[in-house]
SEVEXTOR-709024 format. One record per residue (C-alpha): residue in one letter; chain; x, y, z. Coordinates in nm, 4 decimals. Example, Ala and Ser with C-alpha at 12.3 -4.5 7.8 and 13.67 -1.06 7.14 Angstrom:
BEGIN
[node 'A' 'A' [1.2300 -0.4500 0.7800]];
[node 'S' 'A' [1.3670 -0.1060 0.7140]];
END
This chain:
BEGIN
[node 'X' 'A' [-0.4158 0.1845 -0.1088]];
[node 'X' 'A' [-0.1544 0.2267 0.1671]];
[node 'X' 'A' [-0.0315 0.5532 0.0217]];
[node 'X' 'A' [-0.3854 0.6912 0.0219]];
[node 'X' 'A' [-0.4499 0.5784 0.3795]];
[node 'X' 'A' [-0.1100 0.6254 0.5427]];
[node 'X' 'A' [-0.0282 0.9696 0.4057]];
[node 'X' 'A' [-0.3639 1.1236 0.4772]];
[node 'X' 'A' [-0.2826 1.3999 0.7236]];
[node 'X' 'A' [-0.4648 1.6584 0.9243]];
[node 'X' 'A' [-0.4048 2.0173 0.8436]];
[node 'X' 'A' [-0.6337 2.2108 1.0688]];
[node 'X' 'A' [-0.7483 2.1533 1.4152]];
[node 'X' 'A' [-0.8094 1.9723 1.7366]];
[node 'X' 'A' [-1.1535 1.8476 1.6237]];
[node 'X' 'A' [-1.0009 1.6255 1.3554]];
[node 'X' 'A' [-0.8871 1.2700 1.4022]];
[node 'X' 'A' [-0.5279 1.1750 1.3503]];
[node 'X' 'A' [-0.6284 0.9099 1.1047]];
[node 'X' 'A' [-0.9159 1.0643 0.9132]];
[node 'X' 'A' [-0.8286 1.1862 0.5696]];
[node 'X' 'A' [-0.8514 1.5632 0.5382]];
[node 'X' 'A' [-0.8669 1.7980 0.2401]];
[node 'X' 'A' [-0.5530 1.9896 0.1369]];
[node 'X' 'A' [-0.5543 2.3411 0.2614]];
[node 'X' 'A' [-0.5645 2.6053 -0.0084]];
[node 'X' 'A' [-0.3253 2.8950 0.0465]];
[node 'X' 'A' [-0.4591 3.1881 0.2349]];
[node 'X' 'A' [-0.2230 3.4771 0.1522]];
[node 'X' 'A' [0.1143 3.5420 -0.0018]];
[node 'X' 'A' [0.2665 3.6799 0.3171]];
[node 'X' 'A' [0.4895 3.4937 0.5550]];
[node 'X' 'A' [0.3274 3.3480 0.8655]];
[node 'X' 'A' [0.3133 3.5664 1.1724]];
[node 'X' 'A' [0.5528 3.4615 1.4422]];
[node 'X' 'A' [0.4299 3.3837 1.7906]];
[node 'X' 'A' [0.4875 3.6649 2.0395]];
[node 'X' 'A' [0.7767 3.4801 2.2087]];
[node 'X' 'A' [0.9237 3.3538 1.8800]];
[node 'X' 'A' [0.7839 3.0084 1.9401]];
[node 'X' 'A' [0.4976 2.8334 1.7590]];
[node 'X' 'A' [0.1636 3.0063 1.7213]];
[node 'X' 'A' [-0.1793 2.8389 1.7552]];
[node 'X' 'A' [-0.3158 2.8100 1.4053]];
[node 'X' 'A' [-0.6251 3.0104 1.3303]];
[node 'X' 'A' [-0.6275 3.0107 0.9460]];
[node 'X' 'A' [-0.4743 2.8144 0.6593]];
[node 'X' 'A' [-0.0959 2.8492 0.6198]];
[node 'X' 'A' [0.0239 3.1176 0.3811]];
[node 'X' 'A' [0.0861 3.0658 0.0141]];
[node 'X' 'A' [0.4600 3.1385 0.0441]];
[node 'X' 'A' [0.6893 3.1145 0.3379]];
[node 'X' 'A' [1.0649 3.0923 0.4090]];
[node 'X' 'A' [1.2320 2.7526 0.3662]];
[node 'X' 'A' [1.2631 2.5196 0.6635]];
[node 'X' 'A' [1.5496 2.6429 0.8783]];
[node 'X' 'A' [1.7201 2.5736 1.2055]];
[node 'X' 'A' [1.4767 2.8290 1.3581]];
[node 'X' 'A' [1.1878 2.6137 1.2331]];
[node 'X' 'A' [1.3312 2.3148 1.4140]];
[node 'X' 'A' [1.3838 2.5302 1.7262]];
[node 'X' 'A' [1.0212 2.6374 1.7106]];
[node 'X' 'A' [0.9098 2.2732 1.6817]];
[node 'X' 'A' [1.1305 2.1690 1.9780]];
[node 'X' 'A' [0.9966 2.4376 2.2169]];
[node 'X' 'A' [0.6444 2.3939 2.0847]];
[node 'X' 'A' [0.6466 2.0286 2.1939]];
[node 'X' 'A' [0.7914 2.1144 2.5336]];
[node 'X' 'A' [0.5397 2.3899 2.5882]];
[node 'X' 'A' [0.2228 2.2529 2.4329]];
[node 'X' 'A' [0.2318 1.8722 2.4107]];
[node 'X' 'A' [0.0394 1.6729 2.6721]];
[node 'X' 'A' [0.3495 1.5658 2.8656]];
[node 'X' 'A' [0.5825 1.8365 2.7327]];
[node 'X' 'A' [0.6423 2.0163 3.0656]];
[node 'X' 'A' [0.7570 1.6839 3.2236]];
[node 'X' 'A' [0.9407 1.5533 2.9172]];
[node 'X' 'A' [1.3130 1.4730 2.8969]];
[node 'X' 'A' [1.4146 1.7330 2.6424]];
[node 'X' 'A' [1.7260 1.5380 2.5552]];
[node 'X' 'A' [1.5090 1.2601 2.4079]];
[node 'X' 'A' [1.3549 1.5116 2.1649]];
[node 'X' 'A' [1.6939 1.6348 2.0445]];
[node 'X' 'A' [1.8261 1.2781 2.0142]];
[node 'X' 'A' [1.5359 1.1794 1.7887]];
[node 'X' 'A' [1.5782 1.4931 1.5779]];
[node 'X' 'A' [1.9534 1.4452 1.5422]];
[node 'X' 'A' [1.9230 1.0811 1.4482]];
[node 'X' 'A' [1.6708 1.1631 1.1741]];
[node 'X' 'A' [1.8841 1.4513 1.0564]];
[node 'X' 'A' [2.1994 1.2394 1.0095]];
[node 'X' 'A' [2.0055 0.9510 0.8512]];
[node 'X' 'A' [1.8682 1.1880 0.5887]];
[node 'X' 'A' [2.2202 1.3196 0.5105]];
[node 'X' 'A' [2.3561 0.9637 0.4847]];
[node 'X' 'A' [2.0783 0.8644 0.2400]];
[node 'X' 'A' [2.1775 1.1491 0.0146]];
[node 'X' 'A' [2.5541 1.0933 0.0475]];
[node 'X' 'A' [2.5998 1.4235 0.2285]];
[node 'X' 'A' [2.7046 1.3180 0.5777]];
[node 'X' 'A' [2.9463 1.5524 0.7606]];
[node 'X' 'A' [3.2545 1.4469 0.9502]];
[node 'X' 'A' [3.1955 1.7182 1.2173]];
[node 'X' 'A' [2.8389 1.6238 1.2819]];
[node 'X' 'A' [2.8131 1.4841 1.6292]];
[node 'X' 'A' [2.5505 1.5115 1.8980]];
[node 'X' 'A' [2.6802 1.7385 2.1717]];
[node 'X' 'A' [2.6745 1.6477 2.5372]];
[node 'X' 'A' [2.3305 1.7280 2.6726]];
[node 'X' 'A' [2.2549 1.8303 3.0323]];
[node 'X' 'A' [1.8720 1.8141 3.0417]];
[node 'X' 'A' [1.8414 2.1952 3.0476]];
[node 'X' 'A' [1.6228 2.2609 2.7488]];
[node 'X' 'A' [1.7687 2.6115 2.6694]];
[node 'X' 'A' [2.1385 2.5341 2.7022]];
[node 'X' 'A' [2.0956 2.1989 2.5202]];
[node 'X' 'A' [1.9281 2.3725 2.2338]];
[node 'X' 'A' [2.2001 2.6282 2.2060]];
[node 'X' 'A' [2.4673 2.3510 2.1892]];
[node 'X' 'A' [2.2572 2.1486 1.9418]];
[node 'X' 'A' [2.2022 2.4511 1.7114]];
[node 'X' 'A' [2.5771 2.5305 1.7180]];
[node 'X' 'A' [2.6498 2.1828 1.5788]];
[node 'X' 'A' [2.3938 2.2173 1.3040]];
[node 'X' 'A' [2.5208 2.5514 1.1850]];
[node 'X' 'A' [2.3035 2.6873 0.9036]];
[node 'X' 'A' [2.1538 2.3422 0.8620]];
[node 'X' 'A' [2.0373 2.1449 0.5546]];
[node 'X' 'A' [1.6673 2.2218 0.4752]];
[node 'X' 'A' [1.5831 1.8648 0.3654]];
[node 'X' 'A' [1.7572 1.7180 0.6716]];
[node 'X' 'A' [1.5838 1.9685 0.8981]];
[node 'X' 'A' [1.2481 1.8564 0.7685]];
[node 'X' 'A' [1.3522 1.5025 0.8380]];
[node 'X' 'A' [1.4640 1.6126 1.1921]];
[node 'X' 'A' [1.1158 1.7572 1.2667]];
[node 'X' 'A' [0.9488 1.4434 1.1388]];
[node 'X' 'A' [1.1791 1.2250 1.3482]];
[node 'X' 'A' [1.1310 1.4358 1.6602]];
[node 'X' 'A' [0.7535 1.4114 1.6364]];
[node 'X' 'A' [0.7689 1.0430 1.5545]];
[node 'X' 'A' [0.9792 0.9970 1.8698]];
[node 'X' 'A' [0.6744 1.0992 2.0757]];
[node 'X' 'A' [0.5134 0.7691 1.9729]];
[node 'X' 'A' [0.1744 0.9420 1.9706]];
[node 'X' 'A' [-0.0787 0.8551 1.7005]];
[node 'X' 'A' [-0.2327 1.2071 1.7180]];
[node 'X' 'A' [0.0988 1.4013 1.6920]];
[node 'X' 'A' [0.1814 1.5000 1.3375]];
[node 'X' 'A' [0.3956 1.7442 1.1419]];
[node 'X' 'A' [0.2510 1.8485 0.8061]];
[node 'X' 'A' [0.3759 2.0777 0.5271]];
[node 'X' 'A' [0.0702 2.1863 0.3242]];
[node 'X' 'A' [0.0926 2.1661 -0.0509]];
[node 'X' 'A' [-0.1380 2.3137 -0.3130]];
[node 'X' 'A' [-0.3810 2.0817 -0.4876]];
[node 'X' 'A' [-0.2188 1.9151 -0.7921]];
[node 'X' 'A' [-0.3025 2.0557 -1.1265]];
[node 'X' 'A' [-0.5666 1.8491 -1.3028]];
[node 'X' 'A' [-0.7034 1.7133 -0.9733]];
[node 'X' 'A' [-0.6024 1.4343 -0.7401]];
[node 'X' 'A' [-0.4172 1.1242 -0.8579]];
[node 'X' 'A' [-0.3726 0.7745 -0.7104]];
[node 'X' 'A' [-0.4237 0.4063 -0.7842]];
[node 'X' 'A' [-0.7771 0.4096 -0.6494]];
[node 'X' 'A' [-0.7217 0.1290 -0.3961]];
[node 'X' 'A' [-0.8167 0.3038 -0.0720]];
[node 'X' 'A' [-0.8941 0.0246 0.1681]];
[node 'X' 'A' [-0.7245 -0.2981 0.2778]];
[node 'X' 'A' [-0.7920 -0.5552 0.5432]];
[node 'X' 'A' [-0.4640 -0.5156 0.7216]];
[node 'X' 'A' [-0.5136 -0.1499 0.8107]];
[node 'X' 'A' [-0.5323 -0.0300 1.1670]];
[node 'X' 'A' [-0.6537 0.3229 1.1344]];
[node 'X' 'A' [-0.3856 0.4819 0.9065]];
[node 'X' 'A' [-0.1102 0.2148 0.9525]];
[node 'X' 'A' [-0.0573 -0.1581 0.9074]];
[node 'X' 'A' [-0.2098 -0.3610 1.1859]];
[node 'X' 'A' [0.0443 -0.5745 1.3674]];
[node 'X' 'A' [-0.2453 -0.8030 1.4729]];
[node 'X' 'A' [-0.3658 -0.8569 1.1124]];
[node 'X' 'A' [-0.3787 -1.2144 0.9909]];
[node 'X' 'A' [-0.3441 -1.3406 0.6318]];
[node 'X' 'A' [-0.4758 -1.2947 0.3777]];
[node 'X' 'A' [-0.4445 -0.9294 0.2891]];
[node 'X' 'A' [-0.7352 -0.8288 0.0695]];
[node 'X' 'A' [-0.8679 -0.5075 -0.0818]];
[node 'X' 'A' [-1.1728 -0.3613 0.0788]];
[node 'X' 'A' [-1.2442 -0.0477 -0.1286]];
[node 'X' 'A' [-1.1746 0.0692 -0.4802]];
[node 'X' 'A' [-1.2715 0.4069 -0.6177]];
[node 'X' 'A' [-1.4992 0.3992 -0.9202]];
[node 'X' 'A' [-1.3361 0.5107 -1.2457]];
[node 'X' 'A' [-0.9852 0.4901 -1.0953]];
[node 'X' 'A' [-0.6821 0.3017 -1.2473]];
[node 'X' 'A' [-0.7564 0.0076 -1.0168]];
[node 'X' 'A' [-1.1184 -0.0054 -1.1194]];
[node 'X' 'A' [-1.0254 0.0072 -1.4893]];
[node 'X' 'A' [-0.7863 -0.2826 -1.4260]];
[node 'X' 'A' [-1.0839 -0.4835 -1.2881]];
[node 'X' 'A' [-0.9471 -0.4778 -0.9319]];
[node 'X' 'A' [-1.2386 -0.5420 -0.6946]];
[node 'X' 'A' [-1.3108 -0.5491 -0.3236]];
[node 'X' 'A' [-1.2218 -0.8961 -0.1953]];
[node 'X' 'A' [-0.9325 -0.9457 -0.4290]];
[node 'X' 'A' [-0.6465 -1.0987 -0.2259]];
[node 'X' 'A' [-0.3020 -0.9324 -0.2497]];
[node 'X' 'A' [-0.0521 -1.2197 -0.2766]];
[node 'X' 'A' [0.2560 -1.0066 -0.3637]];
[node 'X' 'A' [0.3517 -0.6430 -0.3977]];
[node 'X' 'A' [0.6370 -0.5743 -0.6405]];
[node 'X' 'A' [0.7348 -0.9424 -0.5929]];
[node 'X' 'A' [0.7327 -0.9129 -0.2122]];
[node 'X' 'A' [0.4891 -1.1369 -0.0165]];
[node 'X' 'A' [0.2086 -0.9458 0.1542]];
[node 'X' 'A' [0.2780 -1.1389 0.4729]];
[node 'X' 'A' [0.6006 -1.2770 0.6103]];
[node 'X' 'A' [0.4799 -1.5623 0.8191]];
[node 'X' 'A' [0.1796 -1.4218 1.0007]];
[node 'X' 'A' [0.3045 -1.0595 0.9999]];
[node 'X' 'A' [0.2100 -0.7961 0.7420]];
[node 'X' 'A' [0.5114 -0.6915 0.5352]];
[node 'X' 'A' [0.6005 -0.3352 0.6240]];
[node 'X' 'A' [0.7915 -0.3099 0.2951]];
[node 'X' 'A' [0.4594 -0.2691 0.1231]];
[node 'X' 'A' [0.4410 0.0896 0.2477]];
[node 'X' 'A' [0.7260 0.2085 0.0265]];
[node 'X' 'A' [0.5920 0.0057 -0.2665]];
[node 'X' 'A' [0.2524 0.1651 -0.2569]];
[node 'X' 'A' [0.4011 0.5104 -0.2131]];
[node 'X' 'A' [0.6038 0.4826 -0.5369]];
[node 'X' 'A' [0.3176 0.5584 -0.7748]];
[node 'X' 'A' [0.3935 0.2484 -0.9884]];
[node 'X' 'A' [0.3260 -0.0987 -0.8561]];
[node 'X' 'A' [0.2962 -0.4562 -0.9631]];
[node 'X' 'A' [0.0342 -0.6629 -0.7786]];
[node 'X' 'A' [-0.0174 -1.0304 -0.7735]];
[node 'X' 'A' [-0.3852 -1.0803 -0.6994]];
[node 'X' 'A' [-0.6062 -1.3784 -0.6359]];
[node 'X' 'A' [-0.9828 -1.3645 -0.6826]];
[node 'X' 'A' [-1.1506 -1.5611 -0.3999]];
[node 'X' 'A' [-1.4546 -1.6534 -0.6016]];
[node 'X' 'A' [-1.2616 -1.8302 -0.8771]];
[node 'X' 'A' [-0.9122 -1.8959 -0.7300]];
[node 'X' 'A' [-0.7619 -1.7296 -1.0389]];
[node 'X' 'A' [-0.4293 -1.5550 -0.9816]];
[node 'X' 'A' [-0.3062 -1.2751 -1.2050]];
[node 'X' 'A' [-0.0431 -0.9979 -1.2122]];
[node 'X' 'A' [-0.1429 -0.6357 -1.2676]];
[node 'X' 'A' [0.0869 -0.3428 -1.3313]];
[node 'X' 'A' [-0.0740 -0.0356 -1.1848]];
[node 'X' 'A' [0.0163 0.3279 -1.2231]];
[node 'X' 'A' [-0.1308 0.6300 -1.0479]];
[node 'X' 'A' [-0.3824 0.8236 -1.2502]];
[node 'X' 'A' [-0.6739 1.0654 -1.2030]];
[node 'X' 'A' [-0.9164 0.9742 -0.9259]];
[node 'X' 'A' [-1.2344 1.1242 -0.8058]];
[node 'X' 'A' [-1.2891 1.1462 -0.4290]];
[node 'X' 'A' [-1.6454 1.2167 -0.3182]];
[node 'X' 'A' [-1.6887 1.4022 0.0089]];
[node 'X' 'A' [-1.7930 1.1778 0.2981]];
[node 'X' 'A' [-2.1668 1.1209 0.2966]];
[node 'X' 'A' [-2.4059 0.9406 0.5320]];
[node 'X' 'A' [-2.5969 0.6722 0.3461]];
[node 'X' 'A' [-2.8872 0.4566 0.4561]];
[node 'X' 'A' [-3.1181 0.1745 0.3570]];
[node 'X' 'A' [-3.3883 -0.0430 0.5106]];
[node 'X' 'A' [-3.3017 -0.3985 0.6334]];
[node 'X' 'A' [-3.5471 -0.6815 0.6853]];
[node 'X' 'A' [-3.7809 -0.6348 0.9739]];
[node 'X' 'A' [-3.7979 -0.2494 0.9350]];
[node 'X' 'A' [-3.4409 -0.2053 1.0717]];
[node 'X' 'A' [-3.2599 0.1000 0.9475]];
[node 'X' 'A' [-2.9033 0.0661 0.8253]];
[node 'X' 'A' [-2.6947 0.3829 0.8321]];
[node 'X' 'A' [-2.3301 0.4058 0.7270]];
[node 'X' 'A' [-2.1295 0.6848 0.8781]];
[node 'X' 'A' [-1.7867 0.7166 0.7151]];
[node 'X' 'A' [-1.6548 0.9867 0.9444]];
[node 'X' 'A' [-1.7606 1.2230 1.2275]];
[node 'X' 'A' [-1.7329 1.5282 0.9978]];
[node 'X' 'A' [-1.9084 1.8547 1.0722]];
[node 'X' 'A' [-2.2841 1.8004 1.0600]];
[node 'X' 'A' [-2.2575 1.4225 1.0555]];
[node 'X' 'A' [-2.4661 1.3646 1.3694]];
[node 'X' 'A' [-2.7631 1.5649 1.2332]];
[node 'X' 'A' [-2.7344 1.3752 0.8996]];
[node 'X' 'A' [-2.7581 1.0381 1.0822]];
[node 'X' 'A' [-3.0466 1.1622 1.2974]];
[node 'X' 'A' [-3.2277 1.2813 0.9843]];
[node 'X' 'A' [-3.2016 0.9329 0.8343]];
[node 'X' 'A' [-3.3790 0.7875 1.1435]];
[node 'X' 'A' [-3.6921 1.0085 1.1423]];
[node 'X' 'A' [-3.9133 0.7418 0.9832]];
[node 'X' 'A' [-3.9509 0.5564 1.3111]];
[node 'X' 'A' [-3.7634 0.2390 1.2275]];
[node 'X' 'A' [-3.7724 -0.0563 1.4624]];
[node 'X' 'A' [-3.3983 -0.0309 1.5342]];
[node 'X' 'A' [-3.0813 0.1007 1.3764]];
[node 'X' 'A' [-2.7598 -0.0684 1.2660]];
[node 'X' 'A' [-2.4935 0.2061 1.2612]];
[node 'X' 'A' [-2.2009 0.1058 1.0431]];
[node 'X' 'A' [-1.8779 0.2674 1.1613]];
[node 'X' 'A' [-1.6383 0.0331 0.9819]];
[node 'X' 'A' [-1.3623 0.2338 0.8239]];
[node 'X' 'A' [-1.4636 0.5468 1.0086]];
[node 'X' 'A' [-1.1357 0.7253 1.0711]];
[node 'X' 'A' [-1.2795 0.9716 1.3286]];
[node 'X' 'A' [-1.3478 1.3417 1.3268]];
[node 'X' 'A' [-1.5022 1.5918 1.5715]];
[node 'X' 'A' [-1.5628 1.5029 1.9369]];
[node 'X' 'A' [-1.8544 1.7431 1.9265]];
[node 'X' 'A' [-2.0275 1.5284 1.6634]];
[node 'X' 'A' [-1.9730 1.2232 1.8904]];
[node 'X' 'A' [-2.1520 1.3754 2.1889]];
[node 'X' 'A' [-2.4303 1.5119 1.9684]];
[node 'X' 'A' [-2.5035 1.1745 1.8081]];
[node 'X' 'A' [-2.4865 1.0016 2.1440]];
[node 'X' 'A' [-2.7453 1.2496 2.2707]];
[node 'X' 'A' [-2.9953 1.0921 2.0290]];
[node 'X' 'A' [-2.9692 0.7617 2.2227]];
[node 'X' 'A' [-2.9203 0.8654 2.5801]];
[node 'X' 'A' [-2.9168 1.1729 2.8085]];
[node 'X' 'A' [-2.7191 1.2487 3.1237]];
[node 'X' 'A' [-2.4297 1.0141 3.0410]];
[node 'X' 'A' [-2.0536 1.0652 3.0646]];
[node 'X' 'A' [-1.9176 0.9672 2.7246]];
[node 'X' 'A' [-1.5416 1.0025 2.7889]];
[node 'X' 'A' [-1.2809 1.2025 2.9769]];
[node 'X' 'A' [-1.0083 1.4482 2.8603]];
[node 'X' 'A' [-0.7237 1.4407 3.1169]];
[node 'X' 'A' [-0.4405 1.7003 3.1459]];
[node 'X' 'A' [-0.0969 1.6003 3.2686]];
[node 'X' 'A' [-0.1807 1.7420 3.6077]];
[node 'X' 'A' [-0.5167 1.8122 3.7617]];
[node 'X' 'A' [-0.8629 1.6669 3.7292]];
[node 'X' 'A' [-0.9965 1.4931 3.4178]];
[node 'X' 'A' [-1.2810 1.6817 3.2425]];
[node 'X' 'A' [-1.5814 1.4616 3.1618]];
[node 'X' 'A' [-1.7516 1.4853 2.8210]];
[node 'X' 'A' [-2.1252 1.4319 2.8263]];
[node 'X' 'A' [-2.4086 1.3520 2.5930]];
[node 'X' 'A' [-2.5635 1.6475 2.4149]];
[node 'X' 'A' [-2.9008 1.6489 2.5922]];
[node 'X' 'A' [-3.0352 1.9162 2.3665]];
[node 'X' 'A' [-3.0866 1.6399 2.1042]];
[node 'X' 'A' [-3.4303 1.4707 2.1230]];
[node 'X' 'A' [-3.4095 1.1017 2.2100]];
[node 'X' 'A' [-3.4864 0.8648 1.9236]];
[node 'X' 'A' [-3.5825 0.5705 2.1443]];
[node 'X' 'A' [-3.4272 0.3177 1.9084]];
[node 'X' 'A' [-3.2430 -0.0059 1.9738]];
[node 'X' 'A' [-2.8829 0.0379 1.8576]];
[node 'X' 'A' [-2.6237 -0.1925 1.7051]];
[node 'X' 'A' [-2.2805 -0.0528 1.6055]];
[node 'X' 'A' [-2.0567 -0.2200 1.3477]];
[node 'X' 'A' [-1.6863 -0.1634 1.4102]];
[node 'X' 'A' [-1.3534 -0.2832 1.2665]];
[node 'X' 'A' [-0.9793 -0.1996 1.2879]];
[node 'X' 'A' [-1.0448 0.0976 1.0622]];
[node 'X' 'A' [-1.2675 0.2615 1.3297]];
[node 'X' 'A' [-1.0265 0.5061 1.4878]];
[node 'X' 'A' [-1.0194 0.8168 1.7140]];
[node 'X' 'A' [-1.3612 0.9789 1.7426]];
[node 'X' 'A' [-1.5169 0.6545 1.6108]];
[node 'X' 'A' [-1.3638 0.4764 1.9119]];
[node 'X' 'A' [-1.4868 0.7530 2.1354]];
[node 'X' 'A' [-1.8430 0.6847 2.0180]];
[node 'X' 'A' [-1.8053 0.3037 2.0342]];
[node 'X' 'A' [-1.6628 0.3125 2.3856]];
[node 'X' 'A' [-1.9465 0.5347 2.5034]];
[node 'X' 'A' [-2.2033 0.2998 2.3576]];
[node 'X' 'A' [-2.0444 -0.0036 2.5206]];
[node 'X' 'A' [-1.9527 0.1621 2.8522]];
[node 'X' 'A' [-2.3093 0.3122 2.9027]];
[node 'X' 'A' [-2.4961 0.0051 2.7775]];
[node 'X' 'A' [-2.6567 0.2013 2.4920]];
[node 'X' 'A' [-2.6267 -0.0801 2.2346]];
[node 'X' 'A' [-2.4358 -0.3796 2.1029]];
[node 'X' 'A' [-2.0967 -0.3732 1.9215]];
[node 'X' 'A' [-2.0439 -0.6209 1.6401]];
[node 'X' 'A' [-1.7463 -0.6775 1.4135]];
[node 'X' 'A' [-1.3870 -0.6569 1.5356]];
[node 'X' 'A' [-1.1943 -0.4561 1.7960]];
[node 'X' 'A' [-1.1386 -0.0937 1.7037]];
[node 'X' 'A' [-0.7998 0.0506 1.6042]];
[node 'X' 'A' [-0.6731 0.1865 1.9370]];
[node 'X' 'A' [-0.5733 0.5121 1.7796]];
[node 'X' 'A' [-0.7125 0.7688 2.0233]];
[node 'X' 'A' [-0.4417 0.9284 2.2320]];
[node 'X' 'A' [-0.6178 1.2669 2.2527]];
[node 'X' 'A' [-0.7571 1.5392 2.0251]];
[node 'X' 'A' [-0.4889 1.7527 1.8574]];
[node 'X' 'A' [-0.4381 2.1242 1.8317]];
[node 'X' 'A' [-0.2516 2.2853 1.5421]];
[node 'X' 'A' [0.0455 2.5186 1.5764]];
[node 'X' 'A' [0.1985 2.7185 1.2886]];
[node 'X' 'A' [0.5740 2.7208 1.2362]];
[node 'X' 'A' [0.7724 2.9804 1.0386]];
[node 'X' 'A' [0.8046 2.7809 0.7193]];
[node 'X' 'A' [0.4259 2.7555 0.6877]];
[node 'X' 'A' [0.4143 2.3983 0.8219]];
[node 'X' 'A' [0.1763 2.2823 1.0905]];
[node 'X' 'A' [0.2587 2.0850 1.4093]];
[node 'X' 'A' [-0.0380 1.8924 1.5552]];
[node 'X' 'A' [-0.0097 1.8076 1.9242]];
[node 'X' 'A' [-0.2556 1.6605 2.1792]];
[node 'X' 'A' [-0.2835 1.8737 2.4939]];
[node 'X' 'A' [-0.4910 1.6113 2.6834]];
[node 'X' 'A' [-0.5269 1.2349 2.7021]];
[node 'X' 'A' [-0.8497 1.0493 2.6211]];
[node 'X' 'A' [-1.0047 0.7987 2.8593]];
[node 'X' 'A' [-1.3250 0.6081 2.8137]];
[node 'X' 'A' [-1.6474 0.6503 3.0120]];
[node 'X' 'A' [-1.5131 0.4230 3.2873]];
[node 'X' 'A' [-1.1830 0.6035 3.2755]];
[node 'X' 'A' [-1.0358 0.3120 3.0842]];
[node 'X' 'A' [-0.7435 0.3500 2.8433]];
[node 'X' 'A' [-0.8485 0.2853 2.4878]];
[node 'X' 'A' [-0.5440 0.4180 2.3070]];
[node 'X' 'A' [-0.3244 0.1345 2.1600]];
[node 'X' 'A' [-0.5823 -0.1135 2.2876]];
[node 'X' 'A' [-0.9111 -0.0444 2.1127]];
[node 'X' 'A' [-1.2685 -0.1147 2.2098]];
[node 'X' 'A' [-1.3666 -0.4817 2.2129]];
[node 'X' 'A' [-1.6877 -0.5966 2.0443]];
[node 'X' 'A' [-1.9716 -0.7940 2.2008]];
[node 'X' 'A' [-1.9957 -1.0288 1.8986]];
[node 'X' 'A' [-1.6970 -1.1094 1.6713]];
[node 'X' 'A' [-1.8017 -1.0909 1.3026]];
[node 'X' 'A' [-1.5063 -1.0120 1.0747]];
[node 'X' 'A' [-1.5391 -0.9511 0.7053]];
[node 'X' 'A' [-1.3567 -1.1987 0.4825]];
[node 'X' 'A' [-1.2295 -1.1647 0.1286]];
[node 'X' 'A' [-1.4957 -1.4062 0.0041]];
[node 'X' 'A' [-1.7683 -1.2071 0.1910]];
[node 'X' 'A' [-1.6628 -0.8911 0.0047]];
[node 'X' 'A' [-1.6372 -1.0651 -0.3316]];
[node 'X' 'A' [-1.9840 -1.2175 -0.2987]];
[node 'X' 'A' [-2.1663 -0.9282 -0.1372]];
[node 'X' 'A' [-2.2177 -1.1002 0.1978]];
[node 'X' 'A' [-2.1956 -0.9014 0.5243]];
[node 'X' 'A' [-2.1468 -1.1082 0.8401]];
[node 'X' 'A' [-2.1719 -0.7947 1.0588]];
[node 'X' 'A' [-2.5169 -0.7023 0.9285]];
[node 'X' 'A' [-2.6291 -1.0691 0.9489]];
[node 'X' 'A' [-2.5231 -1.0936 1.3074]];
[node 'X' 'A' [-2.6889 -0.7537 1.3860]];
[node 'X' 'A' [-3.0219 -0.8747 1.2510]];
[node 'X' 'A' [-2.9881 -1.1968 1.4522]];
[node 'X' 'A' [-2.9207 -0.9981 1.7695]];
[node 'X' 'A' [-3.2058 -0.7614 1.7063]];
END
């Protein structure tokens, strides 16, 4: 569950959400990556190479200057904060492996990015590759930006993907644990044919303990679950809400089958169309529009669990419900914000719209939801969105074949409101409970039909 959701990373471009799962990149060539003209990072235009040099001090240097030159607030950033975050992560990694060095001490920093780097690199010497990777991760994490990532592509595993098959949980906020989540923690999605499905684990099952640890400590989700789920072998204490039965299941990773995201639909009572959109992937808007060509009375668009995707798909789908509207703004560090607008080349459907959201609705999903709410295009039902929408990322290639993803602009809603870290509030609160999932009830759909 949490491993599947929290380690899903982007490996290509600015159009992808920071929280949407992305396919692993297949190697392009066997040659090393081309260096940027100035020796810094290069904007990524193709998959990383099959083979590349190991992570080195130069890789960390590239990442450092790449952030300062390309990140949204990089030009105004205190460069010493980047080096402090990197150095702290570097030393922690050495300590975990019993390889700390007596001479390893952060040098005095002046705030001059070039001289500070020279002093920093001198202390590192040749560097430890594993600790250098930890340093880049720590430096990027120090930005506290949900759309900033560092990723080292790996080839697809032989024999296909593996996992437990638990790929959704109630306490998730986009790709992370939700600090606002309340007990109980329950499973929301299980892949068919997976180890979890074979163990009769179902949506709605309440997770009482993970490897003996309580799922909640008081009213706060236990962060220790992250490491437990990442281990590949886990013991779950589960409670079935329909019967109250509690049991313990030992679960190991095994082969899983992941279907590509697909738009699905059905007809609800009263001639209302229900369309589920799992992500704003390429072509998603046209797929939704195609589902609505039968002239339904209205549409319930289910965006629960939608991790985001392409901003272009957002404006295209919004163009089916309104023309001439500002949907959001992309704002540079300095200068005027650039408005994004509905794609008015799309014919209007003329349908009443209800959108279902939850804490799994992140990034481009929030972009769409905010535009619907801010422009009065429909009604939002469910729970507040994730608040994971700092700005679209662009990818930069480093010399070890890894990819640095950095937002160049900040996202604001259609009224220039900040949505990042806050989320989009709904018009009608209708959360899904464990018992709802276990019995097939859907309070969001029920409320949508009542509103329509």
